[in-house]
C-alpha positions, 0 to 999 in steps of 0.5 A: 254928786248923785250918779244914780237917779231918775235923770242920771240913769237916762243921761248915763245911758245916752252918754254911753251910746254917744261914746260908743258911736264916736269910738266906732266912727274913730275906729272906722276912720283909722281903718281898724274896723270895716264898713260893714261892721261900722254900719251894723254897730251904728244901726244897732245903736240907732235902734237901741236909742230909738227904743230907749227914747220911746219907752223912757221919755222925759219924766216931766213931759211923758206924753199921752201915749206913754201915760195911756199904756204905762200909767200903772208904773206911776200910780203911787206918785213917783 
């Protein structure tokens, strides 16, 4: 099984973000962390996830915006 690759890095990143969110929610539910800390962590995860999705779209369907501004990263056909 190949863990490091174009698709696996993306999947591992999103799994880590999801696991962090679920863990934070569980800690909040059991009273281990307060509302403000939970909100801060969740907000940061949202922004990180949004930026990751914007700058690292699916490689087979990257979209016009991504191709227009980041086309040099793919000039050699990768």
